[in-house]
Every structure is written in C-alpha cells, then in structure tokens.
C-alpha positions, 0 to 999 in steps of 0.5 A: 357507414363508418367503414367505406362501403363495398369493401371493408378493410379489417385493419384500418394489365399493356400493349392493347389493340388500339383498333378496337377501343373499348368503352364501359357503356353497359346497363346500369346495375340495381345498386346504381339505380337504387342510389337515385331513389328518393329517401325523403319527399323533401330535400335540403342539403344545408340546414339554412336553405328551404326544403324542395320537392324536386325529383332525383336525377335520372339514373340512366342519364347519369350513368351515360354521362359518366361513361361519356366523360371517361371515354372522351378522355381516352379518345383524346389520347388514342392513336397518339404518342400519349396513349401509353400514358393515358391511364396515368393522365386520367387517374385524376378524374377518377380520384375527383369522384373518390374525393367527392364521395369521401367529402359527402360521407363526412358531411352526412356523418356530421349531420347524423351526429347532430341529429343524435344530439338533438334526439337525446336533448329533445324536450318535447317542445314545438321548437325542438320538434321542428328542429329535429324534423328539419335535421332528419330531412337534412340527414336523409338528403345528405345520404342521397348525395352520398349515395349518388356520389358513390354510384358515380364514383364506382361507374367512373372506376368501372369505365376506367378499368374497361379502357385500361384493362387494369384494376383501379386501386386506391386505399381511399375507397373501396366497393359500395353497398347501396341499401334501399331505404324507405322512400317516406320520411321516418322519424329520427329514432328510426333513422338513427337505428337504420344508420347503426344497422348500416354500420354493422353490415359494413363491418360484418357483411352477412353471407357465405365467405369465399376466399380469393388470394394469390401472387402480387404479380399476375396478368391473366384476369380471365382465368380468375373470372372463370373460377369466380363466376360459377361460384357467384352463380351457385352462391348469389349472396357470397362475400369475397374475402381477399388478402388485401394486396393492391396488385395481382390476384387480389386487385383482379378479384376486387375488380371482379367483385365490383362489377358483380356487386359482391361485398369484399372484405380485405384482410391486410397484413399488419407488418408493424405489429406482426413483422415477418409473420404478418402474412401468416397471422393475416391468414389466421384472422381470415380463417377465424371467419365461421362461414368460409365455404370455398376458396380460389387460390392462385400460385404465389408465395409460401403465404398462399401455401399456408392458406391452402394447407389450413383451408384443406384441413378444415375441409373447405373446397379449394380451387387452385390455379398455377402461374403457368396456367395463365394465358400469354400476356398479350392474349390475356390483356386483349380478353380483359378489354373485350369482356370489360 
C-alpha cells in the first residue's frame, strides 16, 4: 500500500476527574484480529533464514499487552505533579509504534519490488523457480509483520486517546485497513495482483462518502459522535471525508473513525499552490467525489459556509452543529474519557 492505510491523504480535549482513571481495555476489533491471521503456512522475515511454521501470536494477548503498557505509563504520573504533562511524556511510546509500522511497510515494499523483478526475469529454471517461491514467502511474511505492527500501533493510539481525551494526530500515520488475505501460499503473480489491488483500494476507497468538517478549535467530541453514530448505523460501509486539519472537528472525526473502523480520506488545503483560496479549492476537490450521500458540518470559518452552500445546491443532506451547541468544556471532556 503506497498510501498509508486507514487514512488517505489526497495531497501528499484538560482538567480531568483523576479519581476515575480510564483505560482503553476493550474487546478487540475484527480488523485487529485479522492482522494476526496467517498469510503463509511457512514464515521467514529475511531471505537468509530458514522458513519456520510457528504460529502467529494470539491477538487477544497482544491487545491486552498494548493496553497494559499505555495504562501503566499513565498510572505512573496519575495523582502527581506530572499528571498534566503525561500526554506529552507518553507521546514517544506511541511514536515508537508509528515508526515500527513505517519501517515494516518499507521492508515489505522493498521485498515486493524484488519479487516483481524475479517474476519478470523468471526463465523457468529450477533455481529461478525456487528463488521466486522463497521471495513470495518472504513478502507474505513481511506483510504479516506489517499488519501486526499497524494493529498494535492503532491499539496504542486508541489507549492513549482514552487516557487523554485527545485525538492523537501525526502526519506520519493515518488509520488502517486490514484486508484478510488467503491463508494458503499463492503464486507470485496472484500475490502481486493482490498488492496492486490493495494500493488501488487505499487511494480510492469504495463506499458512500460522508463529509465531516468544522473549526480547528472545538472541544465537544460527544456532539460530533452523536451526529456520526447514526449515519454509521444506516451506512455501515461509509467512507469519511474530512478537511484534513490536525485539530478541532477534523481530529475528533478522525478519532471516531479509527474507533469505528471507518476509512478516512483527508483533503488537505494546498496553500503553496492555491494561496488564500486553498480552503475553497480543497472544497471543490472534495465535491468532485461522485458518491457524497451526507455531511456533518460544524461552525467554523467561511470555508465551512462555502462547503455548506455547495453541498446544499447538490441536494446533499447536511447536519449542522453550531459552536454554541457544545457542552461546557469540563463536561464534554469528562464525557469523552468515560465513553472512550
């Protein structure tokens, strides 16, 4: 997947009730479970090592381990003078998961490039055939590593968000798609075809589009959840399109999508190219999507007004939320932690 998984970038919440700590221990999602499925009966993560048939780790045990790591870090700082700094002090462990997934993706992609070369140069000899089979096993094994790294990354992010009541946003990663592959060995040509299809799905996810947008200063996550939850119930295969901001409404919508397994397409404004019109040009790119079925727009700037006007002209149902409709800051933060 050339693009980064659950989120596709089209251009390239704190005073808390310390007496009620919140840990992100919950049932594992189907996507997390799928990340621990075997893609090949024999595994090798380097071409030099002997292949082995050891089992994959247990997904439930892995999830509990990640939850425990994050919860323990926050417990160290709880009820101390360091508690307000805990989100900052624990960010590094989340970024470690992010970086591990990035490295795993790079190794997997390099291996598939080599597999492509071997497939094109295969002369049908026994040596070439064995090399091709070994490289196919390597690629599938590295994809297993990547899937697990991504699943643990997103689990750690969800735990961090439950502890802090904030959306964890970094331009290095986005939310993740785990597509269950065949559990048996497939030939190189089929594997490469599957890789190409995954790349296409990541860039152009299929499903009805729901737009979410609003101001970069917004504290009430619950009011946005109440707008998006019933849409997800009506449209289980929805794809969420946001205006790509790293704070406020877009960040809250991203966190909601991550918890609900919804693919996100982030349309970021290109200020270098479009200057002061970047937000409006970004709106036009969003509106080029042919399958927009609904929108949630929170009060923000004139860019949101423009988006509302254009969506209304197309007859798209728009749910609007005013800033004044938000719960008080303290109340909304507490709700976020208790529901996370």
